[in-house]
PDB file of N, H, CA, C and O in Angstrom:
ATOM      1  N   MET A   1     129.787  23.873 -13.552  1.00  0.00           N
ATOM      2  CA  MET A   1     129.326  23.899 -14.894  1.00  0.00           C
ATOM      3  C   MET A   1     128.250  25.461 -14.694  1.00  0.00           C
ATOM      4  O   MET A   1     128.262  26.379 -15.513  1.00  0.00           O
ATOM      5  N   LYS A   2     127.418  25.440 -13.467  1.00  0.00           N
ATOM      6  H   LYS A   2     127.408  24.694 -12.801  1.00  0.00           H
ATOM      7  CA  LYS A   2     126.792  26.889 -13.105  1.00  0.00           C
ATOM      8  C   LYS A   2     127.730  28.277 -13.486  1.00  0.00           C
ATOM      9  O   LYS A   2     127.272  29.220 -14.131  1.00  0.00           O
ATOM     10  N   PHE A   3     129.136  28.213 -12.958  1.00  0.00           N
ATOM     11  H   PHE A   3     129.508  27.446 -12.434  1.00  0.00           H
ATOM     12  CA  PHE A   3     130.051  29.367 -13.423  1.00  0.00           C
ATOM     13  C   PHE A   3     130.216  29.643 -14.638  1.00  0.00           C
ATOM     14  O   PHE A   3     130.195  30.806 -15.041  1.00  0.00           O
ATOM     15  N   VAL A   4     130.401  28.644 -15.389  1.00  0.00           N
ATOM     16  H   VAL A   4     130.418  27.699 -15.061  1.00  0.00           H
ATOM     17  CA  VAL A   4     130.532  28.285 -17.176  1.00  0.00           C
ATOM     18  C   VAL A   4     129.369  29.205 -17.701  1.00  0.00           C
ATOM     19  O   VAL A   4     129.572  30.291 -18.245  1.00  0.00           O
ATOM     20  N   PHE A   5     127.840  28.527 -17.428  1.00  0.00           N
ATOM     21  H   PHE A   5     127.675  27.645 -16.986  1.00  0.00           H
ATOM     22  CA  PHE A   5     126.871  29.273 -18.058  1.00  0.00           C
ATOM     23  C   PHE A   5     126.561  30.405 -17.508  1.00  0.00           C
ATOM     24  O   PHE A   5     126.130  31.275 -18.266  1.00  0.00           O
ATOM     25  N   ASN A   6     126.683  30.702 -16.113  1.00  0.00           N
ATOM     26  H   ASN A   6     127.032  29.995 -15.498  1.00  0.00           H
ATOM     27  CA  ASN A   6     126.732  32.193 -15.716  1.00  0.00           C
ATOM     28  C   ASN A   6     127.415  32.874 -16.840  1.00  0.00           C
ATOM     29  O   ASN A   6     126.858  33.578 -17.682  1.00  0.00           O
ATOM     30  N   SER A   7     128.481  32.637 -16.780  1.00  0.00           N
ATOM     31  H   SER A   7     128.934  32.065 -16.096  1.00  0.00           H
ATOM     32  CA  SER A   7     129.373  33.733 -17.771  1.00  0.00           C
ATOM     33  C   SER A   7     129.225  33.779 -18.805  1.00  0.00           C
ATOM     34  O   SER A   7     129.378  34.868 -19.358  1.00  0.00           O
ATOM     35  N   VAL A   8     128.821  32.515 -19.639  1.00  0.00           N
ATOM     36  H   VAL A   8     128.696  31.630 -19.189  1.00  0.00           H
ATOM     37  CA  VAL A   8     128.400  32.773 -20.737  1.00  0.00           C
ATOM     38  C   VAL A   8     127.281  33.318 -20.976  1.00  0.00           C
ATOM     39  O   VAL A   8     127.219  33.849 -22.085  1.00  0.00           O
ATOM     40  N   ASN A   9     126.396  33.379 -20.357  1.00  0.00           N
ATOM     41  H   ASN A   9     126.447  32.948 -19.456  1.00  0.00           H
ATOM     42  CA  ASN A   9     124.536  33.807 -20.082  1.00  0.00           C
ATOM     43  C   ASN A   9     125.174  35.176 -20.358  1.00  0.00           C
ATOM     44  O   ASN A   9     124.884  35.795 -21.382  1.00  0.00           O
ATOM     45  N   PHE A  10     126.114  35.694 -19.375  1.00  0.00           N
ATOM     46  H   PHE A  10     126.349  35.191 -18.543  1.00  0.00           H
ATOM     47  CA  PHE A  10     126.734  37.077 -19.196  1.00  0.00           C
ATOM     48  C   PHE A  10     127.046  37.929 -20.590  1.00  0.00           C
ATOM     49  O   PHE A  10     126.693  39.097 -20.749  1.00  0.00           O
ATOM     50  N   ILE A  11     127.638  37.285 -21.391  1.00  0.00           N
ATOM     51  H   ILE A  11     127.925  36.336 -21.263  1.00  0.00           H
ATOM     52  CA  ILE A  11     128.018  37.767 -22.179  1.00  0.00           C
ATOM     53  C   ILE A  11     127.428  37.931 -23.511  1.00  0.00           C
ATOM     54  O   ILE A  11     127.667  38.712 -24.432  1.00  0.00           O
ATOM     55  N   ARG A  12     126.344  36.696 -23.307  1.00  0.00           N
ATOM     56  H   ARG A  12     126.150  36.062 -22.559  1.00  0.00           H
ATOM     57  CA  ARG A  12     125.955  36.554 -24.925  1.00  0.00           C
ATOM     58  C   ARG A  12     124.461  37.086 -24.751  1.00  0.00           C
ATOM     59  O   ARG A  12     123.921  37.408 -25.809  1.00  0.00           O
ATOM     60  N   SER A  13     123.651  37.242 -23.499  1.00  0.00           N
ATOM     61  H   SER A  13     124.090  36.981 -22.640  1.00  0.00           H
ATOM     62  CA  SER A  13     122.481  37.584 -23.414  1.00  0.00           C
ATOM     63  C   SER A  13     122.226  39.051 -23.350  1.00  0.00           C
ATOM     64  O   SER A  13     121.056  39.364 -23.575  1.00  0.00           O
ATOM     65  N   ARG A  14     123.173  40.156 -23.057  1.00  0.00           N
ATOM     66  H   ARG A  14     124.123  39.902 -22.874  1.00  0.00           H
ATOM     67  CA  ARG A  14     123.181  41.220 -23.389  1.00  0.00           C
ATOM     68  C   ARG A  14     123.856  41.788 -24.251  1.00  0.00           C
ATOM     69  O   ARG A  14     125.048  41.506 -24.129  1.00  0.00           O
ATOM     70  N   GLY A  15     123.528  42.798 -25.478  1.00  0.00           N
ATOM     71  H   GLY A  15     122.560  43.026 -25.577  1.00  0.00           H
ATOM     72  CA  GLY A  15     124.040  42.757 -26.753  1.00  0.00           C
ATOM     73  C   GLY A  15     125.146  43.784 -26.761  1.00  0.00           C
ATOM     74  O   GLY A  15     125.866  44.044 -27.725  1.00  0.00           O
ATOM     75  N   LEU A  16     125.184  44.274 -25.696  1.00  0.00           N
ATOM     76  H   LEU A  16     124.598  44.063 -24.913  1.00  0.00           H
ATOM     77  CA  LEU A  16     126.202  45.271 -26.066  1.00  0.00           C
ATOM     78  C   LEU A  16     127.816  44.451 -25.062  1.00  0.00           C
ATOM     79  O   LEU A  16     129.036  44.612 -25.084  1.00  0.00           O
ATOM     80  N   ASN A  17     127.066  43.794 -24.489  1.00  0.00           N
ATOM     81  H   ASN A  17     126.074  43.664 -24.472  1.00  0.00           H
ATOM     82  CA  ASN A  17     128.520  42.882 -23.662  1.00  0.00           C
ATOM     83  C   ASN A  17     128.659  41.642 -24.744  1.00  0.00           C
ATOM     84  O   ASN A  17     129.594  40.862 -24.565  1.00  0.00           O
ATOM     85  N   HIS A  18     127.690  41.409 -25.955  1.00  0.00           N
ATOM     86  H   HIS A  18     126.930  42.043 -26.100  1.00  0.00           H
ATOM     87  CA  HIS A  18     128.381  40.421 -26.397  1.00  0.00           C
ATOM     88  C   HIS A  18     129.191  41.209 -27.836  1.00  0.00           C
ATOM     89  O   HIS A  18     129.891  40.494 -28.553  1.00  0.00           O
ATOM     90  N   ARG A  19     129.081  42.205 -28.055  1.00  0.00           N
ATOM     91  H   ARG A  19     128.513  42.786 -27.473  1.00  0.00           H
ATOM     92  CA  ARG A  19     129.290  43.035 -29.321  1.00  0.00           C
ATOM     93  C   ARG A  19     130.939  43.349 -28.274  1.00  0.00           C
ATOM     94  O   ARG A  19     131.932  42.871 -28.823  1.00  0.00           O
ATOM     95  N   GLN A  20     131.161  43.943 -27.159  1.00  0.00           N
ATOM     96  H   GLN A  20     130.354  44.332 -26.713  1.00  0.00           H
ATOM     97  CA  GLN A  20     132.280  44.169 -27.048  1.00  0.00           C
ATOM     98  C   GLN A  20     133.445  43.248 -26.328  1.00  0.00           C
ATOM     99  O   GLN A  20     134.547  43.573 -25.885  1.00  0.00           O
ATOM    100  N   PHE A  21     132.503  41.456 -26.409  1.00  0.00           N
ATOM    101  H   PHE A  21     131.609  41.192 -26.769  1.00  0.00           H
ATOM    102  CA  PHE A  21     133.510  40.425 -26.117  1.00  0.00           C
ATOM    103  C   PHE A  21     134.154  40.270 -27.405  1.00  0.00           C
ATOM    104  O   PHE A  21     135.361  40.029 -27.385  1.00  0.00           O
ATOM    105  N   ARG A  22     133.310  40.408 -29.006  1.00  0.00           N
ATOM    106  H   ARG A  22     132.330  40.603 -29.023  1.00  0.00           H
ATOM    107  CA  ARG A  22     133.538  39.993 -29.896  1.00  0.00           C
ATOM    108  C   ARG A  22     134.260  41.013 -30.240  1.00  0.00           C
ATOM    109  O   ARG A  22     134.966  40.873 -31.238  1.00  0.00           O
ATOM    110  N   SER A  23     134.273  41.834 -29.779  1.00  0.00           N
ATOM    111  H   SER A  23     133.699  41.948 -28.968  1.00  0.00           H
ATOM    112  CA  SER A  23     135.644  43.288 -30.230  1.00  0.00           C
ATOM    113  C   SER A  23     136.560  43.199 -29.491  1.00  0.00           C
ATOM    114  O   SER A  23     137.599  43.827 -29.696  1.00  0.00           O
ATOM    115  N   PHE A  24     136.391  42.390 -28.444  1.00  0.00           N
ATOM    116  H   PHE A  24     135.547  41.881 -28.277  1.00  0.00           H
ATOM    117  CA  PHE A  24     137.461  42.084 -27.787  1.00  0.00           C
ATOM    118  C   PHE A  24     138.676  40.983 -28.132  1.00  0.00           C
ATOM    119  O   PHE A  24     139.884  41.182 -28.008  1.00  0.00           O
ATOM    120  N   LEU A  25     138.074  39.875 -28.556  1.00  0.00           N
ATOM    121  H   LEU A  25     137.093  39.713 -28.657  1.00  0.00           H
ATOM    122  CA  LEU A  25     138.467  38.606 -29.317  1.00  0.00           C
ATOM    123  C   LEU A  25     139.238  38.890 -30.522  1.00  0.00           C
ATOM    124  O   LEU A  25     140.206  38.231 -30.902  1.00  0.00           O
ATOM    125  N   GLU A  26     138.489  40.440 -31.393  1.00  0.00           N
ATOM    126  H   GLU A  26     137.702  40.975 -31.085  1.00  0.00           H
ATOM    127  CA  GLU A  26     139.142  40.441 -32.583  1.00  0.00           C
ATOM    128  C   GLU A  26     140.607  41.346 -32.154  1.00  0.00           C
ATOM    129  O   GLU A  26     141.721  41.175 -32.649  1.00  0.00           O
ATOM    130  N   GLY A  27     140.284  42.185 -31.254  1.00  0.00           N
ATOM    131  H   GLY A  27     139.380  42.324 -30.852  1.00  0.00           H
ATOM    132  CA  GLY A  27     141.647  42.790 -30.870  1.00  0.00           C
ATOM    133  C   GLY A  27     142.778  42.383 -30.076  1.00  0.00           C
ATOM    134  O   GLY A  27     143.861  42.904 -29.812  1.00  0.00           O
ATOM    135  N   ILE A  28     142.090  41.064 -29.707  1.00  0.00           N
ATOM    136  H   ILE A  28     141.210  40.640 -29.922  1.00  0.00           H
ATOM    137  CA  ILE A  28     143.416  40.692 -29.316  1.00  0.00           C
ATOM    138  C   ILE A  28     143.774  39.078 -30.215  1.00  0.00           C
ATOM    139  O   ILE A  28     144.306  38.075 -29.739  1.00  0.00           O
ATOM    140  N   GLU A  29     143.400  39.238 -31.258  1.00  0.00           N
ATOM    141  H   GLU A  29     142.968  40.052 -31.645  1.00  0.00           H
ATOM    142  CA  GLU A  29     143.815  38.299 -32.535  1.00  0.00           C
ATOM    143  C   GLU A  29     143.195  36.900 -31.829  1.00  0.00           C
ATOM    144  O   GLU A  29     143.821  35.948 -32.294  1.00  0.00           O
ATOM    145  N   ALA A  30     142.280  36.499 -30.961  1.00  0.00           N
ATOM    146  H   ALA A  30     141.771  37.273 -30.583  1.00  0.00           H
ATOM    147  CA  ALA A  30     142.001  35.315 -30.655  1.00  0.00           C
ATOM    148  C   ALA A  30     141.754  34.315 -31.540  1.00  0.00           C
ATOM    149  O   ALA A  30     141.283  34.629 -32.633  1.00  0.00           O
ATOM    150  N   GLU A  31     142.025  32.915 -31.238  1.00  0.00           N
ATOM    151  H   GLU A  31     142.408  32.660 -30.350  1.00  0.00           H
ATOM    152  CA  GLU A  31     141.744  31.899 -32.829  1.00  0.00           C
ATOM    153  C   GLU A  31     140.518  31.820 -32.527  1.00  0.00           C
ATOM    154  O   GLU A  31     139.995  30.935 -33.204  1.00  0.00           O
ATOM    155  N   TYR A  32     139.617  32.445 -31.659  1.00  0.00           N
ATOM    156  H   TYR A  32     140.043  33.163 -31.109  1.00  0.00           H
ATOM    157  CA  TYR A  32     138.082  31.836 -32.016  1.00  0.00           C
ATOM    158  C   TYR A  32     137.732  33.540 -31.911  1.00  0.00           C
ATOM    159  O   TYR A  32     138.553  34.333 -31.449  1.00  0.00           O
ATOM    160  N   ARG A  33     136.134  34.025 -32.513  1.00  0.00           N
ATOM    161  H   ARG A  33     135.467  33.382 -32.889  1.00  0.00           H
ATOM    162  CA  ARG A  33     136.063  34.981 -32.280  1.00  0.00           C
ATOM    163  C   ARG A  33     134.114  35.389 -31.993  1.00  0.00           C
ATOM    164  O   ARG A  33     133.295  36.263 -32.280  1.00  0.00           O
ATOM    165  N   ASP A  34     134.209  33.904 -31.160  1.00  0.00           N
ATOM    166  H   ASP A  34     134.873  33.194 -30.927  1.00  0.00           H
ATOM    167  CA  ASP A  34     132.976  34.028 -30.496  1.00  0.00           C
ATOM    168  C   ASP A  34     132.797  32.719 -29.537  1.00  0.00           C
ATOM    169  O   ASP A  34     133.474  31.691 -29.559  1.00  0.00           O
ATOM    170  N   ILE A  35     131.518  33.094 -28.551  1.00  0.00           N
ATOM    171  H   ILE A  35     130.968  33.929 -28.532  1.00  0.00           H
ATOM    172  CA  ILE A  35     131.543  31.882 -27.755  1.00  0.00           C
ATOM    173  C   ILE A  35     130.249  31.330 -28.212  1.00  0.00           C
ATOM    174  O   ILE A  35     129.572  32.173 -28.801  1.00  0.00           O
ATOM    175  N   PRO A  36     129.667  30.073 -28.106  1.00  0.00           N
ATOM    176  CA  PRO A  36     128.216  29.158 -28.723  1.00  0.00           C
ATOM    177  C   PRO A  36     127.319  29.875 -27.363  1.00  0.00           C
ATOM    178  O   PRO A  36     127.655  29.607 -26.209  1.00  0.00           O
ATOM    179  N   TYR A  37     126.307  30.683 -27.626  1.00  0.00           N
ATOM    180  H   TYR A  37     126.035  30.900 -28.563  1.00  0.00           H
ATOM    181  CA  TYR A  37     125.374  30.318 -26.518  1.00  0.00           C
ATOM    182  C   TYR A  37     124.450  29.167 -25.847  1.00  0.00           C
ATOM    183  O   TYR A  37     123.629  28.366 -26.294  1.00  0.00           O
ATOM    184  N   HIS A  38     124.870  29.406 -24.811  1.00  0.00           N
ATOM    185  H   HIS A  38     125.537  30.057 -24.448  1.00  0.00           H
ATOM    186  CA  HIS A  38     124.044  28.109 -24.014  1.00  0.00           C
ATOM    187  C   HIS A  38     122.535  27.607 -24.148  1.00  0.00           C
ATOM    188  O   HIS A  38     121.743  28.250 -23.460  1.00  0.00           O
ATOM    189  N   ILE A  39     122.086  26.744 -24.786  1.00  0.00           N
ATOM    190  H   ILE A  39     122.729  26.221 -25.345  1.00  0.00           H
ATOM    191  CA  ILE A  39     120.762  26.577 -24.647  1.00  0.00           C
ATOM    192  C   ILE A  39     120.334  25.346 -23.721  1.00  0.00           C
ATOM    193  O   ILE A  39     120.433  24.217 -24.201  1.00  0.00           O
ATOM    194  N   ASP A  40     119.929  25.488 -22.598  1.00  0.00           N
ATOM    195  H   ASP A  40     119.849  26.406 -22.208  1.00  0.00           H
ATOM    196  CA  ASP A  40     119.687  24.711 -21.599  1.00  0.00           C
ATOM    197  C   ASP A  40     119.023  23.200 -22.087  1.00  0.00           C
ATOM    198  O   ASP A  40     119.487  22.162 -21.615  1.00  0.00           O
ATOM    199  N   VAL A  41     118.151  23.183 -22.852  1.00  0.00           N
ATOM    200  H   VAL A  41     117.774  24.026 -23.236  1.00  0.00           H
ATOM    201  CA  VAL A  41     117.437  21.845 -22.835  1.00  0.00           C
ATOM    202  C   VAL A  41     117.956  21.190 -24.371  1.00  0.00           C
ATOM    203  O   VAL A  41     117.264  20.360 -24.960  1.00  0.00           O
ATOM    204  N   ARG A  42     119.138  21.641 -24.861  1.00  0.00           N
ATOM    205  H   ARG A  42     119.700  22.316 -24.383  1.00  0.00           H
ATOM    206  CA  ARG A  42     119.905  20.909 -25.609  1.00  0.00           C
ATOM    207  C   ARG A  42     120.928  20.215 -25.153  1.00  0.00           C
ATOM    208  O   ARG A  42     121.891  20.684 -25.759  1.00  0.00           O
ATOM    209  N   TRP A  43     121.331  19.323 -24.403  1.00  0.00           N
ATOM    210  H   TRP A  43     120.549  18.942 -23.910  1.00  0.00           H
ATOM    211  CA  TRP A  43     122.400  18.692 -23.795  1.00  0.00           C
ATOM    212  C   TRP A  43     123.686  18.201 -24.658  1.00  0.00           C
ATOM    213  O   TRP A  43     124.701  17.727 -24.147  1.00  0.00           O
ATOM    214  N   LEU A  44     123.519  18.353 -25.776  1.00  0.00           N
ATOM    215  H   LEU A  44     122.695  18.738 -26.192  1.00  0.00           H
ATOM    216  CA  LEU A  44     124.413  18.429 -27.284  1.00  0.00           C
ATOM    217  C   LEU A  44     125.453  19.758 -27.150  1.00  0.00           C
ATOM    218  O   LEU A  44     126.668  19.703 -27.344  1.00  0.00           O
ATOM    219  N   SER A  45     124.789  20.804 -26.822  1.00  0.00           N
ATOM    220  H   SER A  45     123.802  20.849 -26.665  1.00  0.00           H
ATOM    221  CA  SER A  45     124.949  22.072 -27.252  1.00  0.00           C
ATOM    222  C   SER A  45     125.988  22.872 -25.638  1.00  0.00           C
ATOM    223  O   SER A  45     126.470  24.004 -25.584  1.00  0.00           O
ATOM    224  N   ARG A  46     126.027  21.736 -24.509  1.00  0.00           N
ATOM    225  H   ARG A  46     125.635  20.817 -24.553  1.00  0.00           H
ATOM    226  CA  ARG A  46     126.652  22.035 -23.416  1.00  0.00           C
ATOM    227  C   ARG A  46     128.384  21.833 -23.917  1.00  0.00           C
ATOM    228  O   ARG A  46     129.389  22.542 -23.874  1.00  0.00           O
ATOM    229  N   GLY A  47     128.148  20.849 -24.259  1.00  0.00           N
ATOM    230  H   GLY A  47     127.332  20.272 -24.294  1.00  0.00           H
ATOM    231  CA  GLY A  47     130.070  20.038 -24.684  1.00  0.00           C
ATOM    232  C   GLY A  47     130.383  21.158 -25.772  1.00  0.00           C
ATOM    233  O   GLY A  47     131.587  21.392 -25.874  1.00  0.00           O
ATOM    234  N   LYS A  48     129.582  21.871 -26.574  1.00  0.00           N
ATOM    235  H   LYS A  48     128.604  21.681 -26.491  1.00  0.00           H
ATOM    236  CA  LYS A  48     130.397  22.913 -27.166  1.00  0.00           C
ATOM    237  C   LYS A  48     130.879  23.799 -26.485  1.00  0.00           C
ATOM    238  O   LYS A  48     131.995  24.302 -26.614  1.00  0.00           O
ATOM    239  N   VAL A  49     129.766  24.140 -25.426  1.00  0.00           N
ATOM    240  H   VAL A  49     128.859  23.732 -25.320  1.00  0.00           H
ATOM    241  CA  VAL A  49     129.845  25.760 -24.933  1.00  0.00           C
ATOM    242  C   VAL A  49     131.130  25.381 -24.031  1.00  0.00           C
ATOM    243  O   VAL A  49     132.170  26.033 -24.119  1.00  0.00           O
ATOM    244  N   LEU A  50     131.010  24.456 -23.295  1.00  0.00           N
ATOM    245  H   LEU A  50     130.165  23.926 -23.222  1.00  0.00           H
ATOM    246  CA  LEU A  50     132.097  23.994 -22.362  1.00  0.00           C
ATOM    247  C   LEU A  50     133.612  24.218 -23.018  1.00  0.00           C
ATOM    248  O   LEU A  50     134.436  24.895 -22.404  1.00  0.00           O
ATOM    249  N   LYS A  51     133.960  23.549 -24.428  1.00  0.00           N
ATOM    250  H   LYS A  51     133.290  22.999 -24.927  1.00  0.00           H
ATOM    251  CA  LYS A  51     134.834  23.005 -24.976  1.00  0.00           C
ATOM    252  C   LYS A  51     135.352  24.502 -24.854  1.00  0.00           C
ATOM    253  O   LYS A  51     136.174  24.932 -24.044  1.00  0.00           O
ATOM    254  N   ARG A  52     134.424  25.452 -26.221  1.00  0.00           N
ATOM    255  H   ARG A  52     133.756  25.103 -26.878  1.00  0.00           H
ATOM    256  CA  ARG A  52     135.048  26.958 -26.300  1.00  0.00           C
ATOM    257  C   ARG A  52     135.280  27.629 -25.175  1.00  0.00           C
ATOM    258  O   ARG A  52     136.166  28.476 -25.292  1.00  0.00           O
ATOM    259  N   PHE A  53     134.724  27.529 -23.991  1.00  0.00           N
ATOM    260  H   PHE A  53     134.004  26.841 -23.897  1.00  0.00           H
ATOM    261  CA  PHE A  53     135.059  27.958 -22.435  1.00  0.00           C
ATOM    262  C   PHE A  53     136.199  27.777 -22.473  1.00  0.00           C
ATOM    263  O   PHE A  53     136.986  28.613 -22.916  1.00  0.00           O
ATOM    264  N   VAL A  54     136.570  26.520 -21.967  1.00  0.00           N
ATOM    265  H   VAL A  54     135.930  25.841 -21.608  1.00  0.00           H
ATOM    266  CA  VAL A  54     138.058  26.236 -21.726  1.00  0.00           C
ATOM    267  C   VAL A  54     138.895  26.605 -22.618  1.00  0.00           C
ATOM    268  O   VAL A  54     139.929  26.981 -22.065  1.00  0.00           O
ATOM    269  N   GLU A  55     138.983  26.729 -24.472  1.00  0.00           N
ATOM    270  H   GLU A  55     138.143  26.424 -24.920  1.00  0.00           H
ATOM    271  CA  GLU A  55     139.564  27.288 -25.177  1.00  0.00           C
ATOM    272  C   GLU A  55     139.978  28.451 -25.034  1.00  0.00           C
ATOM    273  O   GLU A  55     141.138  28.742 -25.326  1.00  0.00           O
ATOM    274  N   LEU A  56     138.902  29.553 -24.443  1.00  0.00           N
ATOM    275  H   LEU A  56     137.959  29.317 -24.206  1.00  0.00           H
ATOM    276  CA  LEU A  56     138.662  31.112 -24.584  1.00  0.00           C
ATOM    277  C   LEU A  56     139.170  31.475 -23.137  1.00  0.00           C
ATOM    278  O   LEU A  56     139.527  32.648 -23.035  1.00  0.00           O
ATOM    279  N   ARG A  57     139.310  30.465 -21.638  1.00  0.00           N
ATOM    280  H   ARG A  57     139.021  29.511 -21.721  1.00  0.00           H
ATOM    281  CA  ARG A  57     139.034  30.887 -20.576  1.00  0.00           C
ATOM    282  C   ARG A  57     139.812  31.988 -20.078  1.00  0.00           C
ATOM    283  O   ARG A  57     139.161  32.723 -19.335  1.00  0.00           O
ATOM    284  N   THR A  58     141.074  32.342 -20.274  1.00  0.00           N
ATOM    285  H   THR A  58     141.602  31.745 -20.878  1.00  0.00           H
ATOM    286  CA  THR A  58     141.786  33.255 -19.977  1.00  0.00           C
ATOM    287  C   THR A  58     140.985  34.701 -20.852  1.00  0.00           C
ATOM    288  O   THR A  58     140.420  35.636 -20.286  1.00  0.00           O
ATOM    289  N   GLU A  59     141.125  34.548 -22.088  1.00  0.00           N
ATOM    290  H   GLU A  59     141.585  33.788 -22.548  1.00  0.00           H
ATOM    291  CA  GLU A  59     140.526  35.876 -22.272  1.00  0.00           C
ATOM    292  C   GLU A  59     138.625  35.920 -21.949  1.00  0.00           C
ATOM    293  O   GLU A  59     138.009  36.963 -22.166  1.00  0.00           O
ATOM    294  N   ILE A  60     137.979  34.780 -21.478  1.00  0.00           N
ATOM    295  H   ILE A  60     138.479  33.932 -21.302  1.00  0.00           H
ATOM    296  CA  ILE A  60     136.704  35.260 -20.592  1.00  0.00           C
ATOM    297  C   ILE A  60     137.394  36.213 -19.042  1.00  0.00           C
ATOM    298  O   ILE A  60     136.967  37.234 -18.502  1.00  0.00           O
ATOM    299  N   PHE A  61     138.347  35.514 -18.775  1.00  0.00           N
ATOM    300  H   PHE A  61     138.694  34.685 -19.213  1.00  0.00           H
ATOM    301  CA  PHE A  61     138.287  35.707 -17.390  1.00  0.00           C
ATOM    302  C   PHE A  61     138.505  37.020 -17.521  1.00  0.00           C
ATOM    303  O   PHE A  61     137.627  37.729 -17.030  1.00  0.00           O
ATOM    304  N   GLU A  62     139.865  37.834 -18.290  1.00  0.00           N
ATOM    305  H   GLU A  62     140.579  37.258 -18.688  1.00  0.00           H
ATOM    306  CA  GLU A  62     139.811  38.992 -18.303  1.00  0.00           C
ATOM    307  C   GLU A  62     138.902  40.108 -18.665  1.00  0.00           C
ATOM    308  O   GLU A  62     138.859  41.307 -18.390  1.00  0.00           O
ATOM    309  N   PHE A  63     138.293  39.405 -19.277  1.00  0.00           N
ATOM    310  H   PHE A  63     138.329  38.431 -19.500  1.00  0.00           H
ATOM    311  CA  PHE A  63     137.038  40.136 -20.136  1.00  0.00           C
ATOM    312  C   PHE A  63     135.862  40.590 -18.707  1.00  0.00           C
ATOM    313  O   PHE A  63     135.278  41.630 -18.402  1.00  0.00           O
ATOM    314  N   LEU A  64     135.928  39.194 -18.107  1.00  0.00           N
ATOM    315  H   LEU A  64     136.402  38.349 -18.354  1.00  0.00           H
ATOM    316  CA  LEU A  64     135.085  39.735 -16.874  1.00  0.00           C
ATOM    317  C   LEU A  64     135.389  40.275 -15.926  1.00  0.00           C
ATOM    318  O   LEU A  64     134.542  40.466 -15.054  1.00  0.00           O
ATOM    319  N   THR A  65     136.265  40.564 -15.821  1.00  0.00           N
ATOM    320  H   THR A  65     136.953  40.408 -16.530  1.00  0.00           H
ATOM    321  CA  THR A  65     137.333  41.154 -14.620  1.00  0.00           C
ATOM    322  C   THR A  65     137.274  42.826 -15.109  1.00  0.00           C
ATOM    323  O   THR A  65     137.412  43.842 -14.427  1.00  0.00           O
ATOM    324  N   GLU A  66     137.021  42.659 -16.528  1.00  0.00           N
ATOM    325  H   GLU A  66     136.910  41.833 -17.082  1.00  0.00           H
ATOM    326  CA  GLU A  66     137.419  44.027 -16.611  1.00  0.00           C
ATOM    327  C   GLU A  66     136.032  45.019 -16.784  1.00  0.00           C
ATOM    328  O   GLU A  66     135.804  46.224 -16.886  1.00  0.00           O
ATOM    329  N   LYS A  67     135.192  43.642 -16.750  1.00  0.00           N
ATOM    330  H   LYS A  67     135.377  42.663 -16.668  1.00  0.00           H
ATOM    331  CA  LYS A  67     133.358  44.540 -16.498  1.00  0.00           C
ATOM    332  C   LYS A  67     132.717  44.261 -15.267  1.00  0.00           C
ATOM    333  O   LYS A  67     131.524  44.153 -14.984  1.00  0.00           O
ATOM    334  N   GLY A  68     134.025  44.143 -14.413  1.00  0.00           N
ATOM    335  H   GLY A  68     134.994  44.231 -14.642  1.00  0.00           H
ATOM    336  CA  GLY A  68     133.968  44.133 -12.878  1.00  0.00           C
ATOM    337  C   GLY A  68     132.803  43.178 -12.817  1.00  0.00           C
ATOM    338  O   GLY A  68     131.663  43.498 -12.478  1.00  0.00           O
ATOM    339  N   LYS A  69     133.255  41.802 -13.229  1.00  0.00           N
ATOM    340  H   LYS A  69     134.181  41.542 -13.504  1.00  0.00           H
ATOM    341  CA  LYS A  69     132.229  40.804 -12.770  1.00  0.00           C
ATOM    342  C   LYS A  69     133.172  39.713 -11.817  1.00  0.00           C
ATOM    343  O   LYS A  69     134.335  39.567 -12.194  1.00  0.00           O
ATOM    344  N   ASP A  70     132.891  39.227 -11.049  1.00  0.00           N
ATOM    345  H   ASP A  70     131.946  39.346 -10.742  1.00  0.00           H
ATOM    346  CA  ASP A  70     133.177  37.865 -10.052  1.00  0.00           C
ATOM    347  C   ASP A  70     133.192  36.825 -10.838  1.00  0.00           C
ATOM    348  O   ASP A  70     132.310  36.191 -11.417  1.00  0.00           O
ATOM    349  N   THR A  71     134.752  36.717 -10.746  1.00  0.00           N
ATOM    350  H   THR A  71     135.469  37.232 -10.276  1.00  0.00           H
ATOM    351  CA  THR A  71     135.471  35.365 -11.286  1.00  0.00           C
ATOM    352  C   THR A  71     136.164  34.380 -10.829  1.00  0.00           C
ATOM    353  O   THR A  71     136.959  33.592 -11.341  1.00  0.00           O
ATOM    354  N   ALA A  72     135.529  34.621  -9.234  1.00  0.00           N
ATOM    355  H   ALA A  72     134.883  35.261  -8.818  1.00  0.00           H
ATOM    356  CA  ALA A  72     135.528  33.372  -8.655  1.00  0.00           C
ATOM    357  C   ALA A  72     134.843  32.217  -8.390  1.00  0.00           C
ATOM    358  O   ALA A  72     133.746  32.330  -7.844  1.00  0.00           O
ATOM    359  N   VAL A  73     135.308  31.013  -8.691  1.00  0.00           N
ATOM    360  H   VAL A  73     136.200  30.921  -9.135  1.00  0.00           H
ATOM    361  CA  VAL A  73     134.259  29.780  -9.152  1.00  0.00           C
ATOM    362  C   VAL A  73     134.492  29.144  -7.834  1.00  0.00           C
ATOM    363  O   VAL A  73     135.561  28.859  -7.293  1.00  0.00           O
ATOM    364  N   SER A  74     133.022  28.946  -7.343  1.00  0.00           N
ATOM    365  H   SER A  74     132.154  29.178  -7.782  1.00  0.00           H
ATOM    366  CA  SER A  74     132.715  28.200  -6.126  1.00  0.00           C
ATOM    367  C   SER A  74     132.044  26.511  -5.948  1.00  0.00           C
ATOM    368  O   SER A  74     131.847  26.040  -4.827  1.00  0.00           O
TER     369      SER A  74
END
C-alpha cells in the first residue's frame, strides 16, 4: 500500500504532475481521466484509491517511468 500511496501522492500533490497525468490519460484515451487523491484518515477512500490504481496500473507505471520515478515495488 505504501507504494500505491506514494505514487498517487507524487501525481496529485504537485499541480504540474497532476495536469500532465490527466493530459497523458486523455492522450491515450484511458477509461478513467484521473485518480482519486488519497486522504489517510478516511479508510473508505483507501479502497477507492486502490481500485482505481489497479485499473490504471500500466498507465501509472508508464507515467512514473517517463518522469524518472522509481517504479520498483519493495
